[in-house]
C-alpha positions as CSV (number, residue, x, y, z in Angstrom):
1,M,107.2,64.3,71.2
2,L,108.9,63.6,74.6
3,E,106.2,61.0,76.1
4,G,103.0,59.7,75.6
5,F,100.8,56.3,76.6
6,L,98.0,55.9,78.8
7,T,97.3,58.0,81.2
8,Y,94.6,56.3,83.9
9,G,95.3,53.5,86.5
10,L,94.8,52.7,89.8
11,N,98.3,51.8,91.7
12,Y,98.8,50.1,94.7
13,N,101.3,48.9,97.1
14,A,100.5,45.1,97.4
15,R,102.4,44.9,100.6
16,L,100.8,47.7,102.3
17,V,97.6,46.4,101.2
18,E,98.4,42.6,102.3
19,E,99.5,44.2,105.8
20,A,95.9,45.8,106.0
21,G,94.1,42.2,105.7
22,L,93.5,42.9,102.2
23,D,93.6,41.0,98.9
24,P,96.3,42.4,96.5
25,D,95.4,40.0,93.8
26,N,91.8,41.2,93.8
27,P,91.9,45.3,93.4
28,P,88.9,47.4,94.0
29,L,87.7,48.5,90.6
30,T,84.9,51.2,91.6
31,W,85.0,53.9,93.8
32,E,82.7,52.0,96.7
33,G,85.5,49.4,97.0
34,C,88.1,51.7,96.9
35,L,86.4,53.6,99.9
36,D,86.6,50.3,101.6
37,W,90.3,49.9,101.0
38,H,90.7,53.2,101.9
39,R,89.5,52.8,105.4
40,A,91.2,49.6,106.0
41,L,94.6,51.1,105.0
42,T,94.4,54.7,106.6
43,K,96.1,54.5,109.9
44,F,96.5,56.5,113.0
45,D,98.9,56.5,116.1
46,G,97.6,56.7,119.5
47,A,97.5,60.3,119.6
48,G,95.4,60.6,116.4
49,N,98.2,61.5,114.1
50,L,97.8,60.6,110.7
51,L,100.3,57.8,109.8
52,Q,99.1,56.3,106.5
53,I,96.0,57.1,103.8
54,G,94.7,54.4,101.1
55,L,93.8,56.8,98.7
56,D,94.2,60.5,98.2
57,P,91.3,61.0,95.3
58,Y,92.7,64.4,94.1
59,D,96.4,63.4,93.9
60,A,97.9,63.3,90.3
61,M,95.6,62.1,87.7
62,G,92.6,62.4,90.0
63,S,93.0,66.0,90.6
64,Y,93.7,67.0,86.9
65,F,91.7,69.0,84.4
66,G,94.2,69.8,81.3
67,A,93.6,69.6,77.4
68,D,97.1,68.2,77.0
69,H,97.5,65.3,79.7
70,G,94.8,63.0,79.7
71,G,91.8,65.2,80.0
72,A,89.8,65.6,82.9
73,F,89.2,62.3,85.0
74,F,86.0,62.6,87.5
75,P,83.9,63.1,84.3
76,L,85.4,60.6,82.5
77,S,84.9,58.2,85.5
78,W,81.0,59.0,85.7
79,G,80.5,58.6,82.4
80,F,79.8,62.5,80.8
81,K,81.1,65.4,78.9
82,W,81.8,68.4,80.9
83,F,82.2,71.0,77.8
84,D,80.9,70.8,74.7
85,N,83.5,71.9,71.9
86,D,81.0,72.6,69.4
87,A,78.0,74.4,71.4
88,R,80.8,75.8,73.8
89,T,78.7,75.2,76.9
90,F,79.7,73.5,80.2
91,N,77.7,70.7,81.6
92,L,79.1,71.1,85.1
93,N,75.9,71.1,87.3
94,N,74.5,68.0,87.3
95,E,73.9,64.7,89.2
96,N,77.2,63.4,88.5
97,T,78.9,66.3,89.8
98,V,77.3,66.1,92.7
99,E,77.7,62.7,93.5
100,A,81.5,62.8,92.3
101,L,82.2,66.0,94.9
102,D,80.1,64.0,97.9
103,L,82.0,60.4,97.1
104,M,85.7,62.0,96.7
105,G,85.2,64.1,99.4
106,E,84.6,61.1,101.8
107,F,88.0,60.3,101.3
108,Y,89.2,63.1,103.2
109,R,86.7,62.9,105.7
110,I,88.1,59.6,107.0
111,A,91.6,60.5,107.3
112,G,90.9,64.4,107.7
113,P,91.3,67.2,105.5
114,D,93.9,69.0,107.8
115,N,95.7,65.7,108.2
116,I,96.3,65.4,104.6
117,G,97.0,68.8,103.8
118,G,99.7,68.7,106.8
119,M,101.0,65.2,105.1
120,R,101.6,67.0,102.1
121,Q,103.5,70.0,104.0
122,V,106.1,67.2,104.6
123,E,109.4,67.5,102.5
124,G,109.1,64.5,100.3
125,Q,105.3,63.4,100.9
126,G,103.7,65.7,98.1
127,T,101.4,64.7,95.2
128,W,102.5,62.9,92.0
129,G,104.3,60.1,93.7
130,G,106.3,61.6,96.4
131,S,103.9,60.3,99.4
132,F,103.6,56.6,97.4
133,N,107.3,56.7,97.3
134,T,107.3,57.1,101.6
135,E,104.8,54.7,102.1
136,A,102.6,57.5,103.3
137,Q,100.1,56.7,100.6
138,A,99.0,53.0,99.5
139,M,96.9,53.8,96.0
140,I,97.3,56.2,93.8
141,I,95.3,57.3,90.5
142,E,98.4,57.9,87.8
143,G,99.3,56.7,84.7
144,Y,101.7,54.2,82.9
145,W,105.1,56.3,84.1
146,H,103.9,55.4,87.5
147,P,105.6,52.2,88.0
148,G,109.0,53.0,86.0
149,E,109.4,56.6,88.0
150,T,108.3,54.8,91.8
151,M,111.1,52.3,90.7
152,T,113.8,54.4,89.6
153,E,113.0,56.9,92.4
154,K,112.3,54.4,95.5
155,P,112.9,50.5,93.9
156,E,112.4,49.1,97.6
157,V,108.6,50.5,97.1
158,G,108.7,50.0,93.0
159,V,109.3,46.3,93.7
160,H,105.4,46.4,95.7
161,N,103.9,48.5,92.6
162,R,100.7,47.0,90.8
163,A,98.1,48.5,88.8
164,T,94.6,48.1,87.8
165,W,91.9,49.8,85.8
166,A,90.9,53.5,87.4
167,P,88.0,53.3,89.8
168,V,84.4,54.1,88.8
169,P,80.8,54.8,90.4
170,E,79.2,51.3,91.3
171,G,76.4,52.3,88.2
172,R,79.6,52.4,85.9
173,K,80.8,48.9,87.1
174,G,83.1,47.1,84.2
175,A,84.1,50.1,82.3
176,K,87.8,50.7,81.5
177,L,89.0,53.9,80.8
178,A,91.8,55.3,79.1
179,G,93.3,58.5,78.1
180,T,96.7,59.6,76.1
181,S,99.1,62.0,77.3
182,L,102.1,64.1,75.8
183,H,104.8,66.2,76.1
184,Y,105.6,68.5,73.6
185,V,108.8,70.0,72.0
186,I,108.0,73.5,71.4
187,F,109.5,75.9,68.7
188,P,109.0,79.9,70.2
189,K,107.9,81.9,66.9
190,D,110.8,84.7,67.6
191,G,113.2,81.5,68.3
192,K,116.4,82.5,66.5
193,N,117.6,78.6,66.0
194,S,114.7,77.0,64.6
195,E,116.5,74.7,62.7
196,G,119.0,73.8,65.3
197,M,115.8,73.0,67.3
198,F,114.5,70.6,65.0
199,K,117.2,68.3,64.8
200,V,117.1,68.1,68.8
201,A,113.3,67.4,68.2
202,E,114.2,64.6,65.8
203,F,117.1,63.2,67.9
204,L,114.3,63.2,70.8
205,C,112.2,60.8,68.9
206,T,114.8,58.5,67.9
207,D,115.4,54.6,69.6
208,A,118.5,55.7,71.5
209,A,116.6,59.0,73.1
210,A,114.0,57.0,74.0
211,E,115.7,54.4,75.3
212,I,117.7,56.4,77.9
213,V,114.5,58.4,78.6
214,F,112.8,55.0,79.5
215,N,115.4,53.4,81.0
216,A,116.2,56.5,83.3
217,H,112.6,57.4,83.7
218,G,110.1,55.1,82.7
219,W,108.7,57.3,80.4
220,L,107.8,56.1,76.6
221,P,107.8,57.8,73.1
222,P,104.6,58.0,71.4
223,R,106.1,55.5,69.1
224,P,103.8,52.7,68.4
225,S,107.5,51.0,66.6
226,F,109.0,51.7,69.8
227,L,106.6,50.1,72.2
228,E,106.9,47.3,70.5
229,K,110.3,46.9,71.8
230,V,109.6,47.5,75.4
231,D,110.0,44.9,78.0
232,P,107.2,46.2,80.4
233,S,108.2,43.3,82.8
234,V,111.4,45.3,83.8
235,Y,108.7,48.3,86.0
236,P,106.2,46.4,88.2
237,G,103.0,47.1,87.1
238,L,103.6,48.3,83.4
239,D,102.5,45.2,82.0
240,F,98.7,46.3,82.9
241,Y,99.1,49.6,81.0
242,F,100.3,47.3,77.9
243,D,97.5,44.8,78.2
244,A,94.5,47.6,78.9
245,V,94.9,49.3,75.1
246,P,92.5,46.9,73.5
247,Q,90.0,46.5,76.7
248,V,89.4,49.8,77.2
249,T,85.9,50.8,76.3
250,D,85.8,54.3,77.4
251,W,88.5,56.7,75.9
252,V,88.9,60.1,77.2
253,V,88.9,63.1,74.1
254,P,89.9,66.5,76.3
255,A,87.9,69.1,75.9
256,R,89.5,72.0,74.1
257,C,88.5,74.8,76.5
258,E,89.9,78.3,76.1
259,I,89.7,78.8,80.2
260,M,90.9,75.2,81.1
261,G,93.4,76.7,83.9
262,F,90.7,78.7,85.4
263,V,87.9,75.7,85.2
264,D,90.8,73.7,87.5
265,T,91.3,76.4,89.9
266,Q,87.8,76.3,90.6
267,F,87.7,72.9,90.9
268,G,90.2,72.6,93.7
269,V,88.7,75.7,95.0
270,L,84.9,73.6,95.1
271,R,86.2,70.5,95.7
272,E,88.0,71.7,98.8
273,A,84.7,73.4,100.1
274,V,83.0,70.4,100.0
275,Y,85.0,68.2,101.7
276,R,85.4,70.6,104.4
277,G,81.4,71.0,105.0
278,E,81.6,74.6,103.6
279,M,79.6,73.9,101.1
280,T,77.3,71.2,100.2
281,A,78.0,68.7,96.6
282,V,75.0,70.2,95.3
283,E,75.9,74.1,96.4
284,A,79.4,73.5,94.7
285,A,78.3,71.8,91.6
286,E,75.5,74.8,91.0
287,E,78.8,77.4,91.8
288,F,81.0,75.5,89.7
289,Q,78.7,75.8,86.3
290,R,78.0,79.4,87.3
291,R,81.7,80.7,87.7
292,C,83.2,78.8,84.6
293,E,79.9,80.2,82.6
294,E,80.5,83.9,83.8
295,E,84.5,83.8,83.4
296,Y,84.1,82.6,79.6
297,Q,81.5,85.2,79.1
298,A,83.7,87.9,80.7
299,A,86.6,86.4,78.8
300,G,85.0,86.9,75.7
301,F,84.5,83.4,74.6
302,A,80.9,82.9,74.8
């Protein structure tokens, strides 16, 4: 009830892109193209210290495995379902996962895993927009909220923000991806003021509340009647998400997997093992499948 619109787009800092000798009017639409931009945008000082990266593919929506906020990105990008809701089976050990882990890991190898880890430990250079705001990161995979958040948090950076389609592998060039998101109003079962909370929930769906949230933070309510009133030009890059709706070719429907948190955690562990060279992408895909199947069985859901 609090928020909901499109979840996937490649946002980039046009000023940093231009400084790197790249064309901000011709952004990459594939992972291979993003990798070329990443090489051009990643900078080190004379001592080899990391100054700037192009893209962290595992930042923000690039990393996310979740049922409530757009699903899982790399399966959408590579065009396959990682979990079958009806059969209750996993599909993680496949050539798409192998290619994704290897290709996405290359972004870390170029910048250096420890360098990126060090960047994340610096105050203000965290994920979900932090390093984009400091211009330590030139590109980020995020949803429609990014233009508004960036503009309200760091307007001198927000004015340079642009957005385009989230990347797909070369073999799926032309696919246009989208997911939807939501934030809930939750009523605890044993809450003692459900009637009062319902009134709060109703208020949060009114134009008065939606305008406050949008103007202060860039979030939009999942109400078509309000979206029709919005001027997307107020936040640089937001117009892409409005224009994208009728062009989408691949909508993600989030899997309803009971161990989503476990899957998300294992994805983080195994992808790091790949980009650090501790495990091949083939081994990681096999291990991903095995761990998820075993956990699902042990939890009594299989």
